[in-house]
C-alpha positions in Angstrom: 285.1 166.8 -7.6 281.2 166.8 -8.4 280.0 168.4 -11.5 277.4 171.3 -11.4 274.3 170.8 -12.9 271.5 172.8 -14.5 267.8 172.9 -13.7 267.2 170.4 -16.5 269.7 168.0 -15.1 272.5 168.5 -17.7 276.1 169.9 -17.1 276.3 173.6 -16.6 278.3 175.5 -19.0 280.4 177.9 -17.1 281.9 179.7 -20.2 278.4 180.9 -21.0 277.9 182.1 -17.5 281.1 184.1 -17.7 279.9 185.7 -21.1 276.4 186.3 -19.2 278.3 188.2 -16.5 280.2 190.4 -18.9 276.9 191.2 -20.8 275.0 192.1 -17.6 278.0 194.5 -16.8 278.1 196.0 -20.3 274.1 196.2 -21.0 275.1 196.1 -24.8 275.7 193.0 -27.0 278.3 194.8 -29.0 280.5 196.2 -26.4 280.4 192.9 -24.4 281.4 190.9 -27.4 284.2 193.1 -28.2 285.4 192.7 -24.3 285.1 189.0 -24.8 287.0 189.1 -28.3 284.1 187.2 -30.1 281.2 188.2 -32.6 278.0 189.6 -31.4 276.3 186.8 -33.2 278.2 184.2 -31.3 277.5 185.9 -28.1 273.7 186.1 -29.1 273.9 182.6 -29.6 275.3 181.7 -26.4 272.8 183.7 -24.5 270.0 182.2 -26.5 271.4 178.5 -25.7 271.6 179.7 -21.9 268.3 181.0 -21.9 266.8 177.9 -23.4 268.8 175.6 -20.9 267.4 177.6 -18.0 264.2 178.0 -19.7 263.8 181.8 -19.1 264.7 184.9 -20.6 267.5 186.9 -18.9 267.7 190.3 -20.6 265.1 192.7 -22.2 266.5 193.6 -25.5 265.9 197.1 -26.7 267.3 199.1 -29.8 270.5 200.4 -27.9 270.9 198.3 -25.0 269.9 195.2 -23.0 268.4 195.2 -19.4 
């Protein structure tokens, strides 16, 4: 089976994409982290890494939520 690749040519991290989906549904880092059974800091780091990998921000972060 062929591997999936990112825009920069590296292998795609499917775990980070599944985190992204939960965060997009919850629109809140704390609630998403709770659903994923991880810390908010770990989720934030994963999203920062994914954004860097793709070269664009995915969310607008506000005081109480993200869009």
